[in-house]
N, C-alpha and C positions, 0 to 999 in steps of 0.2 A: 540497643538490639544488635545482634549479629546479622549477617546477610540473610540466613534462612528465616530467622524470626521476623525480620523486616519484610521480606517477601510474603511470608504467611499473613502478616497483618494487611499488607497492601492488597493481596488477593481477596481477603475477607471483605474489602470495601466494594467488591462486585455486587454485594447484596443491595447496594444503593441504586443499582441499575444504570440506565442511560438517562441523562438529563440534557436536553437541548436548551441552551441559553447562555448568555455571556456574563451575567451578573456574578454568578458563583466563581467561574474561572478568573474573572478580572480581579475579584477580591483576593483570591488565592495567589495569583501572580504578584499582586501588589504587596501583600503582607509577607510573602515568602521571598521578597526581593528578587523576583525572577524575570522581570521585564528586561529586554536586551538593552545594552548600553547604546547611547545615542549615535555612536559611530558604527554600530553593527548593522549590516544590511540583512533584510529578511525577505525570503521568497516563499510565498504561501501557495500550495498546490492542492486543488480540489478536482473532482471528476469522478467517474465510475471505474474506468479501466485505465491502466498505465500510470497511475499516480506514483507507485513505488519505483517503477523503472525510471520515470522522468525525474523524480527526486534524486535517485542515485546518479543519474547523468549530470544534473546540476551540481551535485556534491563533487563528482569527479572533475568536472570542469573547474570548479572553484579551487580544488586542491592542485590542479594543473597550473593554476595561476599563483600558487604558493599562498593561498588564503587558508586561514585556519577555519575549517567548516564545522558546523553543528548540524547533524542530520537527525530528524525526528520522524519515525515511521511506525506504522502499526498495521496488523498485529505482528507479533514475532512468530517465528517458526519453531524454534527449539527453546531458546533462553530469553527471558525478559529483557536482558541488557542489550539485545539486538536492536531495540527500539531507539536507543540513545547512543550516538557515536560522535566523536570529535576527530576530525581528519581521519576517518575510517576506523578508529579504535573504539570499541565498545566501552561504555562506562564501567569502571572497576566495581567489584563486589563491595569493597570497602566504602567507596564514595556513594554507591547506591544505598547501602545500609545507613550511612550517616544522614543522607538527605531524607530518606523515608522516616527515620527516627525524628528528625527535626520537624518534618511535615506533620507527623502524627501528633506531636506535642502542640503544634500550632493550632490544629483544627479540633482538638479534643473537646472543647466546650462550644463549638459552633452549632447553632440551631439546625442549619442545613449542612449536612456532611458532604464534602466533595466526593465525587465519584472516582472510581479506579482510573478512568481516562484523564480526568482533570488533574488528579494527583501526579500521574505519570508525565503529563505535559509540564506541570510546574517543576518537577524534579529535573526533567530534561532542560528546561529553560534556565534554571539556576546553574546546572552543570555547564551549560554553554556560556553563561555569563562569567562564572568562575574560571573558565578556560580561555577567556578573552577571545571568543570566536569573532572572526571578521564577517562571516556569512553564515546565516542560519536558514535551513531549508525545512519547512514544516509541511507534513502531509496531513490533511484533514482526516478525522476519524470517520465522520458521517456527515453528509450534506455540506454545509458551508456557512450559510448565514448565521446559524445558531450553534455551530460547532465550537468547542472550547478553543481550538487553535485560532479562531477569528478574534479572540480577545487580544492577541499579539499584533501590534501594528505592523503591517507589511509594506515593503517598498515596491514589490512586484507581485501581482497575483496571476496564477496560471490555472487554466482549465484543460484537463485531459478529456478524451471522449466521454460523453455522458450517455448513459443508457438507463433503462428501468432497473432500479435496485433500491432496497430499503423502502419499499412503497408504504409500509406501515407508518414510517416516520416522515417521509419526504413528499408524498403525493402519489397519485395513481396514474398521472400522465407524464410523458417526457417533458412537456413544458413546465409542469409544476416542479419536477425534480431539478430541471435546469435552472429555474428561478431560485431555488434554494441554494444550489451550488454556486451560482453566479453572485449570490449574496455576499461573497467575500470581497466584492469590488469596493474600492475606497476612492473617495474624491481625489482627483489629481494623480492617482497612482495607476500605472499601466496595467491592464489586464490582457493577457495573451492566451488565445484559445486554440486548441486543435480544431481541425475540421469537424463540424457537428451536423447532425440531422437538422433539416429545416425548422422543425418545431423547437428544438433546443436552441438553435442559432437565434431565432426570433426572441426567445425568452432572455437570452444573454444580452442581446442588443438593448432590450428594454431595461434590464437591471443595471447595466453599465451607464445607460443614458440617465437614468434616475440618480445614480450615484455620482455622476459627472466624472466617470473614470475613462481615460483613453482606452479604446478597444482595438485590438488587431487579431487577425486570424492567420495561423500558419496554413498555407495552401499547398505546399509541396514537401515531400520527404527530403531528408538530408542525404545527398548522394556524394560520391567521391571520397568517402571515408570508410574505414573499417570500423564496424561496431561490434562490440563483444556480445551482444544479445541478438539472437536470431529472429527473423521475421520482418516483413516490410513495415508493419505497424511500429516497430521500434525505430525505424528511420523517421517516422513522423514524430515520435517522442523525442528523438534526438534533435530534430529541427526546433521543436518547442523549447527544449532545454537551452539550446544556443540562443534563441531569441530572448529567453528570460534573462540570461546572463548579460546580453547586450542592453536590455532594458534596465538592468540593475547598474549599468554604467561601466561594465567591464569590457576590455578589448580582448577578444579571443582570436589568436592567430591560427593558421592552418595546423601548425605543429602541435599546439596545445589541444585543439579539438581532436586531431588524429590520435595522439597519445592517450588522452583522457578517455575517449570512447572505445578505443581498441582494447584497453586493459580493464574495461568495466566488468565487474562481477556482481551480479544481483541474483540471489538464489530464487528458485521456483519459477523462473521465466524461461521455458524451454531449456531447462538445466540438464545437461548430459552428465549423469552419474557414472555410467560406464558405457560400453559399446552397445548394450541392449536396453538400457533404462533411461528414460527422459521424464523429468518432472515439470509440470506446468499447472499454474493455478487458474484454470479457466472455469470459473464458477457461475458465469452467466452467459446468455446467448452471444452477446457481442464479443466477449473474450473467447468463447468456444469457436466462433467463426474465424477469428484471428489465428487461433491454434491450428485449426484445420488447414488454413492457407499456408501457415508456416511448415506444417508437417509435409504437405504436398510439395512445397518448394525444396525442403531438405531431403525428403525421401520419396521422390516421384515414383508413382506406380506401386508403392509398398503399402501394406496395411499393418496395423499394430494390434497387439493385445492391449486392451485398455483397462487399467485398474481404476475404478471410479467409486467415490464416496461423496456424499453431500450432506448439507445441513438444511434445516427449515428455512423458509422464506426465499428460496432460490427457485428459478424456473427450470427444475430438473428435467422435465419431459422435453422442453425445447432444447436444452443443452445436449441431451442424449440423441435427439434427432439430428442435430448438426454434426455430432461425432460419428454417427453410423457409417457414413461413406468411407472413413479411414479405419474402421474397426474390423479386424478379423473376428474378434470375440470380445465380450465384456466380462470383466471380473469385478463383481460388485462387493464392496466391503463396508463395514460400519465405520463411522467416524467417531473418534474419541472426544465427544463433546456432548453436553446436555441437550443440544439442539440437533444431534445427529439423527439422520433418517434411517429407518429400517431398510437394509439393502434389498430385502425380498420384495419391497414395494416398487422398485424401479421397473419401468416398462420399456422394452425395446424390441424391434423386429429382428435384431441380430442375436446370434447365440450368446447366452449369458450364463455365467457360473456364479453362484452365491457362496461367499466365504464368511466364516464367523469372525475371522480376524485378518489383519493385514499381512501377517507373516505367511499365512497360507497362500494368499494371492501372489506375493513376491516369489515364493518357492515354485508355484505353478507356472510362472511366466519367465523364469530366469534365463531360459535358453533361446528366447525369441525377442525381436524388437517389441518393446513394451513402453506404453505411455501411461504414466500415473497422473491423474488429473481430478479436478473437482475442488473440494474445499481446501482452503489453506491449512486448516487443522490437520487434514489427511497428509498434506505434503510435509508438515512439521513432524508428524508421527513417523513418516517414512524416512526422513532425513535423520531423525534421532536413532531409529533402528539401524540404519545402514552405517552410521558413524559410531554406534554403540555409546550414545549419550543419553542422559535422562532428559525427558521433555516435560515441561509444565506449560500447557496451553492456558489461554484465558478466554473468557466470553466476550471481551471488549478489545 
């Protein structure tokens, strides 16, 4: 298959939905020869908010130490290949096509077909092995205990801030969700956590105690360094990333940390597109609160026109209430996703304008400070439009 044919086939596997469990991905990684080499270190990152930023920081620190890094994240914003990077370089179209073709042939007669996410993980891990990566950073897709990434043995486990999310799959309380996410803990392997709400902290302590995993919490933000991502919460993510590298056995000097974090570039996290437009993926209340604090720090006393779109299963009303204090007006738009919500259904006490498509909202707000936020799918659509690229989003 060529690249387009391969991607078409891979996207078709989304029909198999989401499956939580390790038996399937373990078999796939084994038969696809995709487990890491014994000399490769693996850092596994779970949580609700900040996973992508923390993974990007760990990757940047690794590269600052001249390590060949493999970075696996999800979802992508514009192009599928964003999910799989070696030392900052996206996997090539040719390698993607070759690995998808090989995977398709491997699983053709399996009784239980691997999911889109499981296949993507296997393709990434095989690419990392073929590339002789020294350090692999894995971002969980959902949860932790039964997430496909947990089939990969980790040397260090990391938990970013945990909040209510994916309640259909992970549980209805913060404690239940934290228990699932802390399920990445492994006997004898360090688990390092961001500061957590008391209910989540208790659940993490219980999970790591049962797993016999050494547990530590980051209690202070990283100060004294320039960080390429805005917001106080990113300083906590940076502290978490540094502790993860130390736990993995690396010595990180001041110069390495300063250079690695100052030159960090991670899209969709208070990303300044131009003097009037900022993109941020605040799709739940915890992330929205961090976004509001960052806005007030970066633009004290100013309000924004907010372009907003969301998908199902998100606490949209709570997010909008948190955003209202910094909103001059809202511009509600549809999200290009099967799970996208009707923008006319959003409720707010602030002036709101309903648009039928994103291009209308961007045109209406082009001359004033504008914050585009909500679903990652919306951010991907915006970035594709603004860069005149074609976008193909996924549901996983």
